[in-house]
Structure formats: C-alpha cells, structure tokens
C-alpha positions in Angstrom: 107.5 75.6 125.2 107.0 76.5 128.9 106.4 80.3 129.7 109.3 82.0 130.7 107.5 84.4 132.9 104.1 85.9 133.9 102.5 89.1 132.3 99.4 90.9 134.0 97.2 92.9 131.8 94.4 95.2 133.3 92.1 96.4 130.7 91.6 93.3 128.6 89.1 94.3 126.1 88.3 93.2 122.6 90.6 95.6 120.8 94.0 96.9 122.5 93.9 94.3 125.4 93.1 91.4 122.9 96.1 92.3 120.5 98.5 92.9 123.3 97.6 89.5 125.0 97.8 87.5 121.8 101.6 88.8 121.4 102.5 88.4 124.9 101.3 84.8 125.3 102.2 83.6 121.7 105.2 81.0 122.1 106.7 82.6 119.2 106.6 86.2 120.3 106.5 87.0 124.2 106.0 83.4 125.4 104.6 84.7 128.7 101.8 83.3 130.7 99.2 86.1 130.7 96.7 87.0 133.5 94.0 89.0 131.8 92.1 91.4 134.2 88.9 93.2 133.3 85.5 94.5 135.0 82.9 92.3 133.1 83.3 88.6 133.6 81.3 87.3 130.6 83.3 89.4 128.1 86.6 88.6 129.8 86.1 84.8 129.7 84.8 84.9 126.0 87.9 86.9 125.0 90.1 84.4 127.0 88.6 81.5 125.3 89.0 83.3 121.9 92.7 84.1 122.6 93.5 80.6 123.6 92.2 79.3 120.2 94.1 81.7 118.2 97.4 81.3 120.1 97.9 77.6 120.5 100.1 76.4 123.3 99.6 80.0 125.3 98.8 80.1 129.0 95.9 82.7 129.4 93.7 82.9 132.4 90.9 85.4 133.4 90.4 87.3 136.5 87.5 89.7 136.7 88.2 92.8 138.8 87.6 96.5 138.8 90.1 99.2 139.8 89.4 99.3 143.5 92.3 98.4 145.7 90.5 95.6 147.5 89.4 94.1 144.2 92.9 94.4 142.8 94.4 92.8 145.9 92.2 89.8 145.4 92.9 89.6 141.9 96.7 89.5 142.4 96.3 87.0 145.3 94.3 84.7 142.9 96.9 84.9 140.3 99.5 84.2 142.8 97.7 81.1 143.8 96.8 79.9 140.3 98.5 76.6 139.3 99.0 77.8 135.7 101.4 80.5 137.0 103.3 78.2 139.5 106.8 79.3 139.8 106.7 82.1 137.3 108.1 85.5 138.2 106.2 88.6 137.3 107.8 90.0 134.3 105.6 92.6 132.7 102.4 94.3 134.1 100.4 96.6 131.8 97.6 99.1 133.1 95.5 99.7 129.7 92.1 100.9 131.2 89.6 102.8 129.0 88.1 105.5 130.9 86.5 108.6 129.3 83.6 111.0 130.0 82.4 114.1 128.3 80.5 116.6 130.3 80.1 120.5 130.1 82.1 121.9 133.0 79.2 123.9 134.6 77.0 120.7 134.5 79.8 118.3 136.2 79.3 117.3 139.6 82.3 117.3 142.0 81.3 113.8 142.9 81.5 112.5 139.5 84.8 114.4 138.9 86.4 112.9 141.9 84.9 109.4 141.3 86.5 109.5 137.8 89.8 110.2 139.3 89.6 107.6 141.8 88.5 104.9 139.1 91.3 105.7 136.7 94.1 107.4 138.7 93.4 105.7 141.8 93.4 102.3 139.9 96.8 103.1 138.4 98.1 103.9 141.7 96.7 100.5 143.2 98.0 98.4 140.2 101.2 99.9 140.3 101.8 99.2 144.0 100.8 95.6 143.6 103.0 95.0 140.4 106.1 96.6 141.9 105.8 94.8 145.3 105.6 91.6 143.3 108.5 92.7 141.0 110.9 93.3 143.9 109.7 90.2 145.7 110.0 87.8 142.7 113.5 89.0 141.4 116.8 88.6 143.6 114.8 88.1 146.9 113.4 91.6 146.9 114.8 94.9 147.8 117.2 93.7 150.5 119.1 91.4 148.1 123.0 91.9 148.2 124.2 94.5 146.0 125.4 93.5 142.4 125.2 94.5 138.8 121.6 96.0 138.2 119.2 93.3 137.0 115.9 94.3 135.6 113.2 93.1 137.8 110.2 93.8 135.4 108.5 96.4 133.2 105.4 98.4 134.1 103.6 100.0 131.4 100.9 102.4 131.2 98.7 102.8 128.2 97.9 106.6 127.9 96.4 108.9 125.4 96.9 112.3 124.1 94.6 113.5 126.8 97.6 113.3 129.2 99.3 116.1 127.5 96.5 118.3 126.1 92.6 118.2 126.8 89.7 119.0 124.8 86.8 121.1 126.1 84.2 119.4 128.2 86.7 116.5 129.2 88.0 118.0 132.4 87.8 114.8 134.5 89.2 112.7 131.5 92.1 114.9 131.1 92.9 115.5 135.0 93.0 111.5 135.2 95.3 110.9 132.2 97.7 113.5 133.2 97.6 112.2 136.8 98.5 108.8 135.5 101.5 110.3 133.5 102.9 112.0 136.4 102.5 109.1 138.6 104.6 107.1 135.9 107.3 109.9 136.0 107.5 109.5 139.8 107.7 105.8 139.7 110.4 105.8 137.2 112.4 108.1 139.3 112.0 106.1 142.2 112.3 102.5 141.0 114.6 102.7 137.9 117.6 102.4 139.9 116.1 99.4 141.6 115.5 97.4 138.4 111.9 98.3 137.6 111.5 99.9 134.2 108.4 102.2 134.2 107.0 103.4 130.8 104.1 105.8 129.7 102.8 105.4 126.1 100.7 108.0 124.4 98.4 106.3 121.9 97.4 108.8 119.5 94.7 107.3 117.1 92.3 104.5 117.1 93.5 100.9 118.0 92.0 98.0 116.2 92.6 94.1 116.6 92.6 93.3 112.9 92.6 89.6 113.7 89.2 89.8 115.2 87.5 92.8 113.2 85.7 93.1 110.0 87.6 93.5 106.7 86.9 97.2 106.8 88.8 97.5 110.0 91.7 95.6 109.0 91.9 97.6 105.9 92.1 100.7 108.0 95.1 99.3 109.8 96.9 98.5 106.5 96.3 101.9 105.3 98.0 103.5 108.3 94.8 105.1 109.5 94.4 102.7 112.7 96.9 101.3 115.1 97.1 97.5 115.0 96.5 96.1 118.5 99.1 93.3 117.8 101.7 96.1 116.9 101.2 97.8 120.3 101.9 94.3 121.7 105.1 93.9 119.9 106.2 97.4 120.9 105.5 96.6 124.5 107.6 93.4 124.3 110.4 95.6 122.6 110.1 97.9 125.7 110.1 95.0 128.0 113.4 93.5 126.3 115.4 96.8 126.7 118.3 96.2 128.8 119.3 98.4 131.9 121.8 100.4 129.8 119.0 102.0 127.8 115.3 102.3 128.9 112.6 104.3 127.2 110.4 106.1 129.5 107.6 107.8 127.3 106.7 106.8 123.8 104.1 108.3 121.1 102.1 105.6 119.4 100.3 106.7 116.1 99.5 105.4 112.6 101.0 106.9 109.6 98.0 109.0 108.5 97.0 110.3 111.9 97.5 114.1 112.1 99.4 115.7 115.0 
C-alpha cells in the first residue's frame, strides 16, 4: 500500500524516536513515509535498517543533520528531492530532540548557557519554520489559495518534558530551553491554527522505552506502568494528527500509570 503522506521526525534515537517512527511508517497504523533526522550518521542508519525490517512495507529514509538552520535546510532540501517521497505532501513533523545539561549555576558559563538555548530552542525555531513553510506549500497551493472551508494542512508536534513547566536545581539551561519551546509552540498555534496547521506541545513525564528493541526487564517496566512505551507515544501522535479542525488538542501530558506527579 502506497504511503498517504510524509512525516519528518527530528530526534530519531533508539528509544522514543524508534517507537514513533515504527508506528508512523507501519502500513497498518500511520502508513506514512518517514524521514528520520538525527545528528550521528552511523546510529541513524542502523536504526533505519532495523525499522525497515520490523515494519515490512514501510518507507523510511535517513538524513543526518544537527539543529543548525543551514544543516536543517539541507536536510529538508534532500527530503524534497528524494525519490522515495516523490509526490507526497508533508503531513506530520515531529521535533523530539533530547538535550539536557546539569551544571551548578555559579559554575555555568554564559557561552554554554546560550549555546544550549541555540541548539535546542533555536533548532525548534528553524525546524518549525521549514515544516510550516512546506505544510502551506504542499496543501491547497500555499497561503494564497482561495478561501474555503478550513482544511488541515499538517500537524507539528514538539515533544517536551516536565522541565518546560518546572525546573530542578542546576538545570537552568535545560529549563530555559524547554520553556522557550513550549512558548514557541503556543505562539505558532495562535498564528497558524486558523491557516490549517495544528501545533501541539506534549509533556513527557516519565522514562520512554522502545520495548520492541529493549531487554525483557525494560519491556516488563512498560507492562507494569513504570515506563512509557515509545510505540504508545507514536499512536498518541497519530491520534493528534487525525484530529479534525473542529477540535484540536494543543498541550498533552504523557505519563505512565505509576509515575508520581
């Protein structure tokens, strides 16, 4: 079965990214062609090979990149030119980058603090700008299309953490970046919802594990409600993507049953 659209996932790691990608690409679930983006080429290509074998019939391609604007532009250009994605409109874009640092505040350097913000929050800005531009271009001829009943042009999801709401001691840069992306998501939702772009910020409160690739003990922790299944995150993201224009979720807490809050 041919894919019905394209999904771009930035932050394709062996846990959260793997489970999300497997669900999005599976012909029996999302049936989307998936472009996987991550910083390290070798693990990214290994993950791509593994996902193809675990989701037969799926279309999955790898594009190594960091979160710098020029690198992301090159990755989006390569995605647009890739024959596996020919004729497919961008339907879903997910920013799921892991970025954390712990430093006593009086030992922290200004350069490190601002570099952390540039890497994470700046990366979210650049990724969102590229994704939204393509949403508008791929659907209905762009923002200048004739007025009609509102059509959903795509879904942009930021995977956040509890650090976006409250931050522990010695995590100043981490908390500032997470909070910044949450506010970015709110601003984008207010600006682009009326133009058909669904913007979501999720708060993952608890460890996420890809039980398909983990040891038995990790799979058991998912079954006991101690960890979040990465595939369950993927299914939730599909549910968000499938929401029609009459009801859109903007922010959603994600936690396993035994996580304290």
